[in-house]
C-alpha positions in Angstrom: -24.6 61.1 12.0 -24.0 64.6 10.5 -25.3 67.7 12.2 -27.6 69.5 9.8 -28.3 72.4 12.1 -28.2 75.8 10.5 -27.3 78.6 12.9 -28.9 82.0 12.6 -26.5 85.0 13.1 -27.6 88.7 13.3 -24.9 91.3 12.7 -25.8 94.7 14.3 -24.6 98.2 13.6 -26.3 101.5 14.3 -27.0 102.4 10.6 -27.0 99.0 9.0 -25.5 100.4 5.8 -22.0 99.1 5.6 -20.2 96.9 8.2 -23.1 94.7 9.2 -24.2 94.4 5.6 -20.7 93.3 4.6 -20.6 90.8 7.5 -24.0 89.4 6.4 -22.8 88.9 2.8 -19.5 87.3 3.9 -21.0 84.8 6.4 -23.7 83.8 4.0 -21.1 82.8 1.5 -18.4 81.3 3.8 -20.9 79.6 6.1 -23.4 78.5 3.4 -25.3 75.4 4.6 -24.2 75.9 8.2 -25.1 79.5 8.9 -27.7 82.0 7.8 -26.7 85.6 8.4 -28.8 88.6 8.7 -28.1 92.3 9.5 -29.9 95.1 11.1 -29.5 98.5 12.8 -30.8 100.4 15.8 -31.2 103.5 13.6 -31.1 102.1 10.0 -30.0 104.5 7.3 -32.7 103.1 5.0 -30.2 102.3 2.2 -27.1 100.3 1.8 -23.9 102.4 1.4 -22.8 102.4 -2.3 -19.2 101.7 -1.1 -20.4 98.5 0.7 -22.3 97.4 -2.4 -19.2 98.0 -4.6 -17.0 96.1 -2.2 -19.4 93.1 -2.0 -19.7 93.0 -5.8 -15.9 93.3 -6.3 -15.3 90.1 -4.2 -17.9 88.2 -6.2 -20.7 88.1 -3.6 -24.4 88.6 -4.4 -26.0 91.9 -3.3 -29.6 90.9 -4.1 -31.7 91.0 -0.9 -29.3 93.2 1.0 -31.1 96.1 2.6 -30.8 98.5 5.5 -33.4 97.5 8.1 -34.3 98.0 11.8 -33.4 95.5 14.4 -37.1 95.5 15.4 -37.7 93.0 12.6 -35.7 90.5 14.5 -37.1 91.2 18.0 -40.9 91.0 17.3 -43.0 88.0 18.2 -42.7 85.3 15.5 -39.3 86.5 14.3 -36.7 84.0 13.4 -34.8 83.1 16.6 -31.1 84.0 16.5 -28.4 81.8 17.8 -25.8 84.6 17.7 -26.1 88.4 17.8 -22.8 90.2 17.0 -22.4 93.9 17.1 -19.8 95.3 14.7 -19.8 99.0 15.7 -19.0 100.5 19.1 -22.2 102.6 19.1 -24.5 99.5 18.7 -22.4 97.6 21.4 -23.3 100.4 23.9 -27.0 100.5 23.2 -29.7 98.8 25.1 -30.7 96.0 22.7 -34.2 94.5 22.4 -34.9 91.1 23.9 -34.0 88.6 21.2 -36.2 85.5 20.6 -34.1 82.4 21.2 -31.8 83.8 23.8 -28.8 84.1 21.5 -25.1 84.2 22.4 -23.8 87.7 22.0 -20.4 89.3 21.2 -18.9 92.5 20.0 -16.4 92.7 17.1 -15.4 96.4 16.8 -14.7 97.5 13.2 -13.9 101.1 12.2 -16.7 102.6 10.0 -15.5 102.7 6.4 -18.6 104.9 5.5 -17.1 107.6 7.8 -13.9 107.8 5.8 -13.4 111.0 3.7 -10.9 111.3 0.9 -10.3 110.1 -2.6 -12.2 107.2 -4.1 -9.1 105.0 -3.6 -8.9 105.9 0.1 -12.6 105.2 0.6 -12.3 101.9 -1.3 -9.3 101.0 0.8 -11.3 101.6 4.0 -14.1 99.3 2.8 -11.5 96.7 1.8 -9.9 96.9 5.3 -13.2 96.5 7.0 -14.1 93.5 4.8 -10.7 91.9 5.6 -11.2 92.4 9.3 -14.7 91.0 9.2 -13.5 88.0 7.2 -10.8 87.3 9.7 -13.3 87.2 12.5 -15.8 85.2 10.5 -13.1 82.6 9.6 -12.3 82.3 13.3 -16.0 82.0 14.1 -16.4 79.3 11.5 -13.6 77.3 13.0 -15.3 76.9 16.4 -16.5 73.4 17.2 -20.1 74.6 17.9 -21.6 71.1 18.2 -19.1 69.9 20.8 -18.9 72.9 23.2 -21.4 74.3 25.6 -23.0 77.8 25.3 -20.8 79.4 28.0 -17.6 78.2 26.3 -19.0 79.2 22.9 -19.8 82.7 24.3 -16.2 83.0 25.7 -14.6 81.9 22.5 -16.8 84.2 20.4 -15.7 87.1 22.5 -12.1 86.0 22.2 -12.3 86.3 18.5 -12.2 90.1 18.8 -8.9 90.0 20.7 -7.3 87.4 18.3 -8.5 89.2 15.2 -7.3 92.6 16.5 -3.8 91.1 16.9 -4.0 89.6 13.4 -5.1 93.0 12.0 -2.2 94.8 13.8 0.3 92.2 12.5 -1.0 92.6 8.9 -0.8 96.4 9.2 2.8 96.2 10.4 3.7 93.9 7.5 2.1 96.3 5.1 4.0 99.3 6.5 7.3 97.4 6.5 6.8 96.2 3.0 5.7 99.5 1.7 2.3 98.0 0.6 
């Protein structure tokens, strides 16, 4: 018998304008039918960063429906219960979060803020591309977890291990790029 359960995942970042939006778009595509991703911020900017929108469009993902919003939408009575809440910026990870309906499993996947990068259009674009690659690595590892056959405590531990595994992968990729002159 197939498991038709769809897991709800909330990606959090302080401004909800770049990293969490990119993570939402990536997981909604890669986990279609199995996951429904959302994003929010503790202090939302009120608009999606244009660099995030360009990146999402450049990799062929839809941008319709993406918006910067408060995490309050997901903590109020009657909100969709989350199975997972994942912070993607260090500021949000250190904040006192609301009580989430559904008692979700939580984790932190720290990604440098591409919206904070200054420089040429190429440098800024490269920062967004790097953040997207790092998020995609973590999401791919997340999607490989056997969620239907492990308990919540094991899932929590494995979800948190993704940060360490993905950081090592990120470092290995950076070394290869430096060695290859790419």
